CHARMM internal coordinates of N, CA and C (Angstrom, degrees):
IC EDIT
DIST 1 N 1 CA 1.4432
DIST 1 CA 1 C 1.5210
ANGL 1 N 1 CA 1 C 108.38
DIST 1 C 2 N 1.3165
ANGL 1 CA 1 C 2 N 115.88
DIHE 1 N 1 CA 1 C 2 N 132.24
DIST 2 N 2 CA 1.4475
ANGL 1 C 2 N 2 CA 120.74
DIHE 1 CA 1 C 2 N 2 CA 179.04
DIST 2 CA 2 C 1.5184
ANGL 2 N 2 CA 2 C 110.39
DIHE 1 C 2 N 2 CA 2 C -81.13
DIST 2 C 3 N 1.3324
ANGL 2 CA 2 C 3 N 115.92
DIHE 2 N 2 CA 2 C 3 N 135.07
DIST 3 N 3 CA 1.4467
ANGL 2 C 3 N 3 CA 119.45
DIHE 2 CA 2 C 3 N 3 CA 178.58
DIST 3 CA 3 C 1.5217
ANGL 3 N 3 CA 3 C 111.71
DIHE 2 C 3 N 3 CA 3 C -81.53
DIST 3 C 4 N 1.3413
ANGL 3 CA 3 C 4 N 115.89
DIHE 3 N 3 CA 3 C 4 N -29.16
DIST 4 N 4 CA 1.4569
ANGL 3 C 4 N 4 CA 119.68
DIHE 3 CA 3 C 4 N 4 CA -178.93
DIST 4 CA 4 C 1.5385
ANGL 4 N 4 CA 4 C 109.05
DIHE 3 C 4 N 4 CA 4 C -136.80
DIST 4 C 5 N 1.3319
ANGL 4 CA 4 C 5 N 117.34
DIHE 4 N 4 CA 4 C 5 N 78.17
DIST 5 N 5 CA 1.4693
ANGL 4 C 5 N 5 CA 119.41
DIHE 4 CA 4 C 5 N 5 CA -176.95
DIST 5 CA 5 C 1.5292
ANGL 5 N 5 CA 5 C 113.07
DIHE 4 C 5 N 5 CA 5 C -63.71
DIST 5 C 6 N 1.3141
ANGL 5 CA 5 C 6 N 117.62
DIHE 5 N 5 CA 5 C 6 N -28.97
DIST 6 N 6 CA 1.4701
ANGL 5 C 6 N 6 CA 120.53
DIHE 5 CA 5 C 6 N 6 CA 179.38
DIST 6 CA 6 C 1.5219
ANGL 6 N 6 CA 6 C 110.76
DIHE 5 C 6 N 6 CA 6 C -63.71
DIST 6 C 7 N 1.3240
ANGL 6 CA 6 C 7 N 117.17
DIHE 6 N 6 CA 6 C 7 N -38.97
DIST 7 N 7 CA 1.4603
ANGL 6 C 7 N 7 CA 121.95
DIHE 6 CA 6 C 7 N 7 CA 178.06
DIST 7 CA 7 C 1.5395
ANGL 7 N 7 CA 7 C 110.15
DIHE 6 C 7 N 7 CA 7 C -63.77
DIST 7 C 8 N 1.3081
ANGL 7 CA 7 C 8 N 117.00
DIHE 7 N 7 CA 7 C 8 N -41.69
DIST 8 N 8 CA 1.4639
ANGL 7 C 8 N 8 CA 121.28
DIHE 7 CA 7 C 8 N 8 CA 177.93
DIST 8 CA 8 C 1.5257
ANGL 8 N 8 CA 8 C 110.36
DIHE 7 C 8 N 8 CA 8 C -64.56
DIST 8 C 9 N 1.3265
ANGL 8 CA 8 C 9 N 117.09
DIHE 8 N 8 CA 8 C 9 N -43.62
DIST 9 N 9 CA 1.4602
ANGL 8 C 9 N 9 CA 121.06
DIHE 8 CA 8 C 9 N 9 CA 179.06
DIST 9 CA 9 C 1.5203
ANGL 9 N 9 CA 9 C 110.95
DIHE 8 C 9 N 9 CA 9 C -60.43
DIST 9 C 10 N 1.3376
ANGL 9 CA 9 C 10 N 117.40
DIHE 9 N 9 CA 9 C 10 N -42.85
DIST 10 N 10 CA 1.4635
ANGL 9 C 10 N 10 CA 120.93
DIHE 9 CA 9 C 10 N 10 CA 178.99
DIST 10 CA 10 C 1.5390
ANGL 10 N 10 CA 10 C 110.62
DIHE 9 C 10 N 10 CA 10 C -63.96
DIST 10 C 11 N 1.3287
ANGL 10 CA 10 C 11 N 116.47
DIHE 10 N 10 CA 10 C 11 N -40.69
DIST 11 N 11 CA 1.4565
ANGL 10 C 11 N 11 CA 120.61
DIHE 10 CA 10 C 11 N 11 CA 178.37
DIST 11 CA 11 C 1.5253
ANGL 11 N 11 CA 11 C 110.62
DIHE 10 C 11 N 11 CA 11 C -62.99
DIST 11 C 12 N 1.3376
ANGL 11 CA 11 C 12 N 117.02
DIHE 11 N 11 CA 11 C 12 N -44.54
DIST 12 N 12 CA 1.4619
ANGL 11 C 12 N 12 CA 120.73
DIHE 11 CA 11 C 12 N 12 CA 178.99
DIST 12 CA 12 C 1.5270
ANGL 12 N 12 CA 12 C 110.59
DIHE 11 C 12 N 12 CA 12 C -63.31
DIST 12 C 13 N 1.3294
ANGL 12 CA 12 C 13 N 116.98
DIHE 12 N 12 CA 12 C 13 N -41.26
DIST 13 N 13 CA 1.4799
ANGL 12 C 13 N 13 CA 119.97
DIHE 12 CA 12 C 13 N 13 CA 178.21
DIST 13 CA 13 C 1.5269
ANGL 13 N 13 CA 13 C 111.32
DIHE 12 C 13 N 13 CA 13 C -62.01
DIST 13 C 14 N 1.3345
ANGL 13 CA 13 C 14 N 115.24
DIHE 13 N 13 CA 13 C 14 N -44.19
DIST 14 N 14 CA 1.4630
ANGL 13 C 14 N 14 CA 120.25
DIHE 13 CA 13 C 14 N 14 CA -179.61
DIST 14 CA 14 C 1.5298
ANGL 14 N 14 CA 14 C 110.77
DIHE 13 C 14 N 14 CA 14 C -62.18
DIST 14 C 15 N 1.3295
ANGL 14 CA 14 C 15 N 116.59
DIHE 14 N 14 CA 14 C 15 N -45.13
DIST 15 N 15 CA 1.4615
ANGL 14 C 15 N 15 CA 120.58
DIHE 14 CA 14 C 15 N 15 CA 179.90
DIST 15 CA 15 C 1.5236
ANGL 15 N 15 CA 15 C 111.48
DIHE 14 C 15 N 15 CA 15 C -64.71
DIST 15 C 16 N 1.3311
ANGL 15 CA 15 C 16 N 117.11
DIHE 15 N 15 CA 15 C 16 N -41.36
DIST 16 N 16 CA 1.4701
ANGL 15 C 16 N 16 CA 118.86
DIHE 15 CA 15 C 16 N 16 CA -178.66
DIST 16 CA 16 C 1.5304
ANGL 16 N 16 CA 16 C 111.42
DIHE 15 C 16 N 16 CA 16 C -68.17
DIST 16 C 17 N 1.3371
ANGL 16 CA 16 C 17 N 117.58
DIHE 16 N 16 CA 16 C 17 N -34.92
DIST 17 N 17 CA 1.4596
ANGL 16 C 17 N 17 CA 119.69
DIHE 16 CA 16 C 17 N 17 CA 176.36
DIST 17 CA 17 C 1.5278
ANGL 17 N 17 CA 17 C 110.77
DIHE 16 C 17 N 17 CA 17 C -67.13
DIST 17 C 18 N 1.3150
ANGL 17 CA 17 C 18 N 116.53
DIHE 17 N 17 CA 17 C 18 N -39.43
DIST 18 N 18 CA 1.4593
ANGL 17 C 18 N 18 CA 120.08
DIHE 17 CA 17 C 18 N 18 CA -178.24
DIST 18 CA 18 C 1.5283
ANGL 18 N 18 CA 18 C 111.05
DIHE 17 C 18 N 18 CA 18 C -70.81
DIST 18 C 19 N 1.3390
ANGL 18 CA 18 C 19 N 117.12
DIHE 18 N 18 CA 18 C 19 N -41.30
DIST 19 N 19 CA 1.4557
ANGL 18 C 19 N 19 CA 119.75
DIHE 18 CA 18 C 19 N 19 CA -176.66
DIST 19 CA 19 C 1.5195
ANGL 19 N 19 CA 19 C 113.91
DIHE 18 C 19 N 19 CA 19 C -83.96
DIST 19 C 20 N 1.3258
ANGL 19 CA 19 C 20 N 117.95
DIHE 19 N 19 CA 19 C 20 N -21.09
DIST 20 N 20 CA 1.4481
ANGL 19 C 20 N 20 CA 121.50
DIHE 19 CA 19 C 20 N 20 CA -179.68
DIST 20 CA 20 C 1.5212
ANGL 20 N 20 CA 20 C 111.79
DIHE 19 C 20 N 20 CA 20 C 80.86
DIST 20 C 21 N 1.3183
ANGL 20 CA 20 C 21 N 114.82
DIHE 20 N 20 CA 20 C 21 N -173.06
DIST 21 N 21 CA 1.4593
ANGL 20 C 21 N 21 CA 120.54
DIHE 20 CA 20 C 21 N 21 CA -177.59
DIST 21 CA 21 C 1.5235
ANGL 21 N 21 CA 21 C 111.04
DIHE 20 C 21 N 21 CA 21 C -68.42
DIST 21 C 22 N 1.3076
ANGL 21 CA 21 C 22 N 116.24
DIHE 21 N 21 CA 21 C 22 N 149.15
DIST 22 N 22 CA 1.4807
ANGL 21 C 22 N 22 CA 120.37
DIHE 21 CA 21 C 22 N 22 CA 177.56
DIST 22 CA 22 C 1.5129
ANGL 22 N 22 CA 22 C 109.15
DIHE 21 C 22 N 22 CA 22 C -74.95
DIST 22 C 23 N 1.3047
ANGL 22 CA 22 C 23 N 114.57
DIHE 22 N 22 CA 22 C 23 N 139.57
DIST 23 N 23 CA 1.4475
ANGL 22 C 23 N 23 CA 119.21
DIHE 22 CA 22 C 23 N 23 CA 172.24
DIST 23 CA 23 C 1.5293
ANGL 23 N 23 CA 23 C 109.81
DIHE 22 C 23 N 23 CA 23 C -78.46
DIST 23 C 24 N 1.3120
ANGL 23 CA 23 C 24 N 115.93
DIHE 23 N 23 CA 23 C 24 N 165.15
DIST 24 N 24 CA 1.4673
ANGL 23 C 24 N 24 CA 119.78
DIHE 23 CA 23 C 24 N 24 CA -178.85
DIST 24 CA 24 C 1.5288
ANGL 24 N 24 CA 24 C 112.01
DIHE 23 C 24 N 24 CA 24 C -60.21
DIST 24 C 25 N 1.3312
ANGL 24 CA 24 C 25 N 117.02
DIHE 24 N 24 CA 24 C 25 N -43.82
DIST 25 N 25 CA 1.4659
ANGL 24 C 25 N 25 CA 120.10
DIHE 24 CA 24 C 25 N 25 CA -177.85
DIST 25 CA 25 C 1.5252
ANGL 25 N 25 CA 25 C 111.60
DIHE 24 C 25 N 25 CA 25 C -62.32
DIST 25 C 26 N 1.3236
ANGL 25 CA 25 C 26 N 116.60
DIHE 25 N 25 CA 25 C 26 N -45.80
DIST 26 N 26 CA 1.4610
ANGL 25 C 26 N 26 CA 120.19
DIHE 25 CA 25 C 26 N 26 CA -179.12
DIST 26 CA 26 C 1.5340
ANGL 26 N 26 CA 26 C 110.34
DIHE 25 C 26 N 26 CA 26 C -66.19
DIST 26 C 27 N 1.3335
ANGL 26 CA 26 C 27 N 116.92
DIHE 26 N 26 CA 26 C 27 N -41.76
DIST 27 N 27 CA 1.4613
ANGL 26 C 27 N 27 CA 120.35
DIHE 26 CA 26 C 27 N 27 CA 178.44
DIST 27 CA 27 C 1.5283
ANGL 27 N 27 CA 27 C 110.64
DIHE 26 C 27 N 27 CA 27 C -62.47
DIST 27 C 28 N 1.3222
ANGL 27 CA 27 C 28 N 116.43
DIHE 27 N 27 CA 27 C 28 N -38.90
DIST 28 N 28 CA 1.4799
ANGL 27 C 28 N 28 CA 120.20
DIHE 27 CA 27 C 28 N 28 CA 179.02
DIST 28 CA 28 C 1.5231
ANGL 28 N 28 CA 28 C 110.89
DIHE 27 C 28 N 28 CA 28 C -66.26
DIST 28 C 29 N 1.3240
ANGL 28 CA 28 C 29 N 117.17
DIHE 28 N 28 CA 28 C 29 N -40.84
DIST 29 N 29 CA 1.4705
ANGL 28 C 29 N 29 CA 120.44
DIHE 28 CA 28 C 29 N 29 CA 177.39
DIST 29 CA 29 C 1.5202
ANGL 29 N 29 CA 29 C 111.32
DIHE 28 C 29 N 29 CA 29 C -62.63
DIST 29 C 30 N 1.3278
ANGL 29 CA 29 C 30 N 116.21
DIHE 29 N 29 CA 29 C 30 N -43.27
DIST 30 N 30 CA 1.4787
ANGL 29 C 30 N 30 CA 120.31
DIHE 29 CA 29 C 30 N 30 CA 179.00
DIST 30 CA 30 C 1.5206
ANGL 30 N 30 CA 30 C 109.98
DIHE 29 C 30 N 30 CA 30 C -63.32
DIST 30 C 31 N 1.3234
ANGL 30 CA 30 C 31 N 116.69
DIHE 30 N 30 CA 30 C 31 N -45.65
DIST 31 N 31 CA 1.4754
ANGL 30 C 31 N 31 CA 120.60
DIHE 30 CA 30 C 31 N 31 CA 179.72
DIST 31 CA 31 C 1.5247
ANGL 31 N 31 CA 31 C 110.18
DIHE 30 C 31 N 31 CA 31 C -59.77
DIST 31 C 32 N 1.3332
ANGL 31 CA 31 C 32 N 116.57
DIHE 31 N 31 CA 31 C 32 N -46.02
DIST 32 N 32 CA 1.4667
ANGL 31 C 32 N 32 CA 120.98
DIHE 31 CA 31 C 32 N 32 CA -178.75
DIST 32 CA 32 C 1.5277
ANGL 32 N 32 CA 32 C 110.34
DIHE 31 C 32 N 32 CA 32 C -61.62
DIST 32 C 33 N 1.3195
ANGL 32 CA 32 C 33 N 116.86
DIHE 32 N 32 CA 32 C 33 N -43.22
DIST 33 N 33 CA 1.4646
ANGL 32 C 33 N 33 CA 120.11
DIHE 32 CA 32 C 33 N 33 CA 179.76
DIST 33 CA 33 C 1.5266
ANGL 33 N 33 CA 33 C 111.15
DIHE 32 C 33 N 33 CA 33 C -64.49
DIST 33 C 34 N 1.3392
ANGL 33 CA 33 C 34 N 116.42
DIHE 33 N 33 CA 33 C 34 N -40.57
DIST 34 N 34 CA 1.4659
ANGL 33 C 34 N 34 CA 119.74
DIHE 33 CA 33 C 34 N 34 CA 178.72
DIST 34 CA 34 C 1.5300
ANGL 34 N 34 CA 34 C 110.43
DIHE 33 C 34 N 34 CA 34 C -66.77
DIST 34 C 35 N 1.3312
ANGL 34 CA 34 C 35 N 117.26
DIHE 34 N 34 CA 34 C 35 N -39.67
DIST 35 N 35 CA 1.4631
ANGL 34 C 35 N 35 CA 120.74
DIHE 34 CA 34 C 35 N 35 CA 178.24
DIST 35 CA 35 C 1.5263
ANGL 35 N 35 CA 35 C 110.23
DIHE 34 C 35 N 35 CA 35 C -61.67
DIST 35 C 36 N 1.3368
ANGL 35 CA 35 C 36 N 116.96
DIHE 35 N 35 CA 35 C 36 N -46.53
DIST 36 N 36 CA 1.4681
ANGL 35 C 36 N 36 CA 120.87
DIHE 35 CA 35 C 36 N 36 CA 179.52
DIST 36 CA 36 C 1.5276
ANGL 36 N 36 CA 36 C 111.44
DIHE 35 C 36 N 36 CA 36 C -61.23
DIST 36 C 37 N 1.3223
ANGL 36 CA 36 C 37 N 116.73
DIHE 36 N 36 CA 36 C 37 N -38.96
DIST 37 N 37 CA 1.4586
ANGL 36 C 37 N 37 CA 120.96
DIHE 36 CA 36 C 37 N 37 CA 177.83
DIST 37 CA 37 C 1.5257
ANGL 37 N 37 CA 37 C 110.17
DIHE 36 C 37 N 37 CA 37 C -63.39
DIST 37 C 38 N 1.3383
ANGL 37 CA 37 C 38 N 116.88
DIHE 37 N 37 CA 37 C 38 N -44.65
DIST 38 N 38 CA 1.4692
ANGL 37 C 38 N 38 CA 120.85
DIHE 37 CA 37 C 38 N 38 CA 178.97
DIST 38 CA 38 C 1.5275
ANGL 38 N 38 CA 38 C 111.42
DIHE 37 C 38 N 38 CA 38 C -62.68
DIST 38 C 39 N 1.3282
ANGL 38 CA 38 C 39 N 116.32
DIHE 38 N 38 CA 38 C 39 N -39.53
DIST 39 N 39 CA 1.4589
ANGL 38 C 39 N 39 CA 120.21
DIHE 38 CA 38 C 39 N 39 CA 178.40
DIST 39 CA 39 C 1.5218
ANGL 39 N 39 CA 39 C 109.87
DIHE 38 C 39 N 39 CA 39 C -65.18
DIST 39 C 40 N 1.3289
ANGL 39 CA 39 C 40 N 117.00
DIHE 39 N 39 CA 39 C 40 N -42.36
DIST 40 N 40 CA 1.4702
ANGL 39 C 40 N 40 CA 119.83
DIHE 39 CA 39 C 40 N 40 CA -179.19
DIST 40 CA 40 C 1.5190
ANGL 40 N 40 CA 40 C 111.93
DIHE 39 C 40 N 40 CA 40 C -66.84
DIST 40 C 41 N 1.3397
ANGL 40 CA 40 C 41 N 116.59
DIHE 40 N 40 CA 40 C 41 N -27.36
DIST 41 N 41 CA 1.4764
ANGL 40 C 41 N 41 CA 120.43
DIHE 40 CA 40 C 41 N 41 CA 177.63
DIST 41 CA 41 C 1.5226
ANGL 41 N 41 CA 41 C 111.23
DIHE 40 C 41 N 41 CA 41 C -84.35
DIST 41 C 42 N 1.3227
ANGL 41 CA 41 C 42 N 117.81
DIHE 41 N 41 CA 41 C 42 N -8.35
DIST 42 N 42 CA 1.4493
ANGL 41 C 42 N 42 CA 121.90
DIHE 41 CA 41 C 42 N 42 CA 179.25
DIST 42 CA 42 C 1.5159
ANGL 42 N 42 CA 42 C 114.29
DIHE 41 C 42 N 42 CA 42 C 83.17
DIST 42 C 43 N 1.3338
ANGL 42 CA 42 C 43 N 116.72
DIHE 42 N 42 CA 42 C 43 N 12.94
DIST 43 N 43 CA 1.4656
ANGL 42 C 43 N 43 CA 121.45
DIHE 42 CA 42 C 43 N 43 CA -179.89
DIST 43 CA 43 C 1.5236
ANGL 43 N 43 CA 43 C 111.24
DIHE 42 C 43 N 43 CA 43 C -82.99
DIST 43 C 44 N 1.3105
ANGL 43 CA 43 C 44 N 117.09
DIHE 43 N 43 CA 43 C 44 N -36.03
DIST 44 N 44 CA 1.4666
ANGL 43 C 44 N 44 CA 122.84
DIHE 43 CA 43 C 44 N 44 CA 179.60
DIST 44 CA 44 C 1.5154
ANGL 44 N 44 CA 44 C 108.72
DIHE 43 C 44 N 44 CA 44 C -122.47
DIST 44 C 45 N 1.2734
ANGL 44 CA 44 C 45 N 119.63
DIHE 44 N 44 CA 44 C 45 N 152.27
DIST 45 N 45 CA 1.4650
ANGL 44 C 45 N 45 CA 128.05
DIHE 44 CA 44 C 45 N 45 CA -9.85
DIST 45 CA 45 C 1.5221
ANGL 45 N 45 CA 45 C 108.77
DIHE 44 C 45 N 45 CA 45 C -73.18
DIST 45 C 46 N 1.3202
ANGL 45 CA 45 C 46 N 117.03
DIHE 45 N 45 CA 45 C 46 N 155.89
DIST 46 N 46 CA 1.4618
ANGL 45 C 46 N 46 CA 119.61
DIHE 45 CA 45 C 46 N 46 CA -178.79
DIST 46 CA 46 C 1.5324
ANGL 46 N 46 CA 46 C 111.22
DIHE 45 C 46 N 46 CA 46 C -64.86
DIST 46 C 47 N 1.3320
ANGL 46 CA 46 C 47 N 115.44
DIHE 46 N 46 CA 46 C 47 N 146.54
DIST 47 N 47 CA 1.4692
ANGL 46 C 47 N 47 CA 119.37
DIHE 46 CA 46 C 47 N 47 CA 179.15
DIST 47 CA 47 C 1.5173
ANGL 47 N 47 CA 47 C 111.07
DIHE 46 C 47 N 47 CA 47 C -62.57
DIST 47 C 48 N 1.3264
ANGL 47 CA 47 C 48 N 115.76
DIHE 47 N 47 CA 47 C 48 N -41.17
DIST 48 N 48 CA 1.4634
ANGL 47 C 48 N 48 CA 121.39
DIHE 47 CA 47 C 48 N 48 CA 177.89
DIST 48 CA 48 C 1.5340
ANGL 48 N 48 CA 48 C 107.51
DIHE 47 C 48 N 48 CA 48 C -124.32
DIST 48 C 49 N 1.3357
ANGL 48 CA 48 C 49 N 118.21
DIHE 48 N 48 CA 48 C 49 N 99.44
DIST 49 N 49 CA 1.4528
ANGL 48 C 49 N 49 CA 120.86
DIHE 48 CA 48 C 49 N 49 CA -175.63
DIST 49 CA 49 C 1.5186
ANGL 49 N 49 CA 49 C 114.44
DIHE 48 C 49 N 49 CA 49 C -60.70
DIST 49 C 50 N 1.3311
ANGL 49 CA 49 C 50 N 117.69
DIHE 49 N 49 CA 49 C 50 N -21.45
DIST 50 N 50 CA 1.4658
ANGL 49 C 50 N 50 CA 120.55
DIHE 49 CA 49 C 50 N 50 CA -178.78
DIST 50 CA 50 C 1.5325
ANGL 50 N 50 CA 50 C 112.48
DIHE 49 C 50 N 50 CA 50 C -93.96
DIST 50 C 51 N 1.3321
ANGL 50 CA 50 C 51 N 117.44
DIHE 50 N 50 CA 50 C 51 N 0.17
DIST 51 N 51 CA 1.4512
ANGL 50 C 51 N 51 CA 120.01
DIHE 50 CA 50 C 51 N 51 CA 179.01
DIST 51 CA 51 C 1.5309
ANGL 51 N 51 CA 51 C 109.41
DIHE 50 C 51 N 51 CA 51 C -61.95
DIST 51 C 52 N 1.3212
ANGL 51 CA 51 C 52 N 116.13
DIHE 51 N 51 CA 51 C 52 N 127.90
DIST 52 N 52 CA 1.4525
ANGL 51 C 52 N 52 CA 120.66
DIHE 51 CA 51 C 52 N 52 CA 179.66
DIST 52 CA 52 C 1.5045
ANGL 52 N 52 CA 52 C 115.18
DIHE 51 C 52 N 52 CA 52 C 82.27
DIST 52 C 53 N 1.3299
ANGL 52 CA 52 C 53 N 117.83
DIHE 52 N 52 CA 52 C 53 N 5.87
DIST 53 N 53 CA 1.4636
ANGL 52 C 53 N 53 CA 120.60
DIHE 52 CA 52 C 53 N 53 CA -176.62
DIST 53 CA 53 C 1.5291
ANGL 53 N 53 CA 53 C 111.49
DIHE 52 C 53 N 53 CA 53 C -64.15
DIST 53 C 54 N 1.3348
ANGL 53 CA 53 C 54 N 116.83
DIHE 53 N 53 CA 53 C 54 N -32.35
DIST 54 N 54 CA 1.4570
ANGL 53 C 54 N 54 CA 119.70
DIHE 53 CA 53 C 54 N 54 CA -179.91
DIST 54 CA 54 C 1.5390
ANGL 54 N 54 CA 54 C 110.43
DIHE 53 C 54 N 54 CA 54 C -62.55
DIST 54 C 55 N 1.3026
ANGL 54 CA 54 C 55 N 116.51
DIHE 54 N 54 CA 54 C 55 N -43.00
DIST 55 N 55 CA 1.4704
ANGL 54 C 55 N 55 CA 120.06
DIHE 54 CA 54 C 55 N 55 CA 178.65
DIST 55 CA 55 C 1.5282
ANGL 55 N 55 CA 55 C 110.52
DIHE 54 C 55 N 55 CA 55 C -65.08
DIST 55 C 56 N 1.3301
ANGL 55 CA 55 C 56 N 116.98
DIHE 55 N 55 CA 55 C 56 N -39.78
DIST 56 N 56 CA 1.4714
ANGL 55 C 56 N 56 CA 120.29
DIHE 55 CA 55 C 56 N 56 CA 178.41
DIST 56 CA 56 C 1.5285
ANGL 56 N 56 CA 56 C 111.38
DIHE 55 C 56 N 56 CA 56 C -63.40
DIST 56 C 57 N 1.3296
ANGL 56 CA 56 C 57 N 116.11
DIHE 56 N 56 CA 56 C 57 N -39.92
DIST 57 N 57 CA 1.4661
ANGL 56 C 57 N 57 CA 120.62
DIHE 56 CA 56 C 57 N 57 CA 179.65
DIST 57 CA 57 C 1.5286
ANGL 57 N 57 CA 57 C 110.14
DIHE 56 C 57 N 57 CA 57 C -66.14
DIST 57 C 58 N 1.3366
ANGL 57 CA 57 C 58 N 116.89
DIHE 57 N 57 CA 57 C 58 N -43.55
DIST 58 N 58 CA 1.4725
ANGL 57 C 58 N 58 CA 119.83
DIHE 57 CA 57 C 58 N 58 CA 178.65
DIST 58 CA 58 C 1.5286
ANGL 58 N 58 CA 58 C 110.20
DIHE 57 C 58 N 58 CA 58 C -62.70
DIST 58 C 59 N 1.3113
ANGL 58 CA 58 C 59 N 117.43
DIHE 58 N 58 CA 58 C 59 N -44.00
DIST 59 N 59 CA 1.4559
ANGL 58 C 59 N 59 CA 121.44
DIHE 58 CA 58 C 59 N 59 CA 179.38
DIST 59 CA 59 C 1.5294
ANGL 59 N 59 CA 59 C 110.88
DIHE 58 C 59 N 59 CA 59 C -62.09
DIST 59 C 60 N 1.3129
ANGL 59 CA 59 C 60 N 117.18
DIHE 59 N 59 CA 59 C 60 N -42.72
DIST 60 N 60 CA 1.4744
ANGL 59 C 60 N 60 CA 120.69
DIHE 59 CA 59 C 60 N 60 CA 178.13
DIST 60 CA 60 C 1.5187
ANGL 60 N 60 CA 60 C 110.75
DIHE 59 C 60 N 60 CA 60 C -62.17
DIST 60 C 61 N 1.3327
ANGL 60 CA 60 C 61 N 117.13
DIHE 60 N 60 CA 60 C 61 N -40.60
DIST 61 N 61 CA 1.4653
ANGL 60 C 61 N 61 CA 120.57
DIHE 60 CA 60 C 61 N 61 CA 179.64
DIST 61 CA 61 C 1.5341
ANGL 61 N 61 CA 61 C 110.77
DIHE 60 C 61 N 61 CA 61 C -63.61
DIST 61 C 62 N 1.3153
ANGL 61 CA 61 C 62 N 116.50
DIHE 61 N 61 CA 61 C 62 N -42.48
DIST 62 N 62 CA 1.4670
ANGL 61 C 62 N 62 CA 120.46
DIHE 61 CA 61 C 62 N 62 CA 178.77
DIST 62 CA 62 C 1.5194
ANGL 62 N 62 CA 62 C 110.30
DIHE 61 C 62 N 62 CA 62 C -63.80
DIST 62 C 63 N 1.3187
ANGL 62 CA 62 C 63 N 116.71
DIHE 62 N 62 CA 62 C 63 N -47.49
DIST 63 N 63 CA 1.4695
ANGL 62 C 63 N 63 CA 120.65
DIHE 62 CA 62 C 63 N 63 CA -178.62
DIST 63 CA 63 C 1.5270
ANGL 63 N 63 CA 63 C 110.99
DIHE 62 C 63 N 63 CA 63 C -63.76
DIST 63 C 64 N 1.3035
ANGL 63 CA 63 C 64 N 116.76
DIHE 63 N 63 CA 63 C 64 N -40.77
DIST 64 N 64 CA 1.4684
ANGL 63 C 64 N 64 CA 120.10
DIHE 63 CA 63 C 64 N 64 CA 178.37
DIST 64 CA 64 C 1.5135
ANGL 64 N 64 CA 64 C 111.27
DIHE 63 C 64 N 64 CA 64 C -64.44
DIST 64 C 65 N 1.3235
ANGL 64 CA 64 C 65 N 117.75
DIHE 64 N 64 CA 64 C 65 N -40.07
DIST 65 N 65 CA 1.4619
ANGL 64 C 65 N 65 CA 119.87
DIHE 64 CA 64 C 65 N 65 CA 179.68
DIST 65 CA 65 C 1.5198
ANGL 65 N 65 CA 65 C 110.62
DIHE 64 C 65 N 65 CA 65 C -66.99
DIST 65 C 66 N 1.3301
ANGL 65 CA 65 C 66 N 116.72
DIHE 65 N 65 CA 65 C 66 N -37.59
DIST 66 N 66 CA 1.4730
ANGL 65 C 66 N 66 CA 120.23
DIHE 65 CA 65 C 66 N 66 CA 177.55
DIST 66 CA 66 C 1.5239
ANGL 66 N 66 CA 66 C 109.89
DIHE 65 C 66 N 66 CA 66 C -65.03
DIST 66 C 67 N 1.3213
ANGL 66 CA 66 C 67 N 116.74
DIHE 66 N 66 CA 66 C 67 N -41.48
DIST 67 N 67 CA 1.4576
ANGL 66 C 67 N 67 CA 121.13
DIHE 66 CA 66 C 67 N 67 CA -179.95
DIST 67 CA 67 C 1.5171
ANGL 67 N 67 CA 67 C 110.97
DIHE 66 C 67 N 67 CA 67 C -63.56
DIST 67 C 68 N 1.3127
ANGL 67 CA 67 C 68 N 117.77
DIHE 67 N 67 CA 67 C 68 N -42.26
DIST 68 N 68 CA 1.4691
ANGL 67 C 68 N 68 CA 121.55
DIHE 67 CA 67 C 68 N 68 CA 178.97
DIST 68 CA 68 C 1.5160
ANGL 68 N 68 CA 68 C 110.97
DIHE 67 C 68 N 68 CA 68 C -66.26
DIST 68 C 69 N 1.3293
ANGL 68 CA 68 C 69 N 116.85
DIHE 68 N 68 CA 68 C 69 N -40.43
DIST 69 N 69 CA 1.4678
ANGL 68 C 69 N 69 CA 120.12
DIHE 68 CA 68 C 69 N 69 CA -179.58
DIST 69 CA 69 C 1.5287
ANGL 69 N 69 CA 69 C 111.78
DIHE 68 C 69 N 69 CA 69 C -68.09
DIST 69 C 70 N 1.3253
ANGL 69 CA 69 C 70 N 117.66
DIHE 69 N 69 CA 69 C 70 N -37.39
DIST 70 N 70 CA 1.4669
ANGL 69 C 70 N 70 CA 119.62
DIHE 69 CA 69 C 70 N 70 CA -177.95
DIST 70 CA 70 C 1.5201
ANGL 70 N 70 CA 70 C 111.31
DIHE 69 C 70 N 70 CA 70 C -73.54
DIST 70 C 71 N 1.3309
ANGL 70 CA 70 C 71 N 118.35
DIHE 70 N 70 CA 70 C 71 N -26.11
DIST 71 N 71 CA 1.4689
ANGL 70 C 71 N 71 CA 120.31
DIHE 70 CA 70 C 71 N 71 CA -179.83
DIST 71 CA 71 C 1.5285
ANGL 71 N 71 CA 71 C 111.82
DIHE 70 C 71 N 71 CA 71 C -76.86
DIST 71 C 72 N 1.3267
ANGL 71 CA 71 C 72 N 116.98
DIHE 71 N 71 CA 71 C 72 N -17.00
DIST 72 N 72 CA 1.4624
ANGL 71 C 72 N 72 CA 120.48
DIHE 71 CA 71 C 72 N 72 CA 179.71
DIST 72 CA 72 C 1.5268
ANGL 72 N 72 CA 72 C 112.56
DIHE 71 C 72 N 72 CA 72 C -79.51
DIST 72 C 73 N 1.3010
ANGL 72 CA 72 C 73 N 116.76
DIHE 72 N 72 CA 72 C 73 N -17.51
DIST 73 N 73 CA 1.4723
ANGL 72 C 73 N 73 CA 120.47
DIHE 72 CA 72 C 73 N 73 CA -176.24
DIST 73 CA 73 C 1.5002
ANGL 73 N 73 CA 73 C 112.89
DIHE 72 C 73 N 73 CA 73 C -74.95
END
COOR INIT
IC SEED 1 N 1 CA 1 C
IC BUILD
C-alpha cells in the first residue's frame, strides 16, 4: 500500500514528460515482460477465457449506447 500515492503520480508524470511517448518497440518489450510475469504468477492465461464474458458484453452495450447518445447532441 502506498503511503503517498499523489507523490508517486507526480513522479510518474514527471518521468513520462521527460522521456516522451513510448515507441512501439519499447511498448512491445514492456508488454511482453508483463505478460511473462503474469504467466509466471499463474494469472494468465485464464483457465476459462469466456468467464465473465456476459458482464463484458453488457458493459460494452451500455458504453456503446452512451457513445451513440452523446454523438447525437
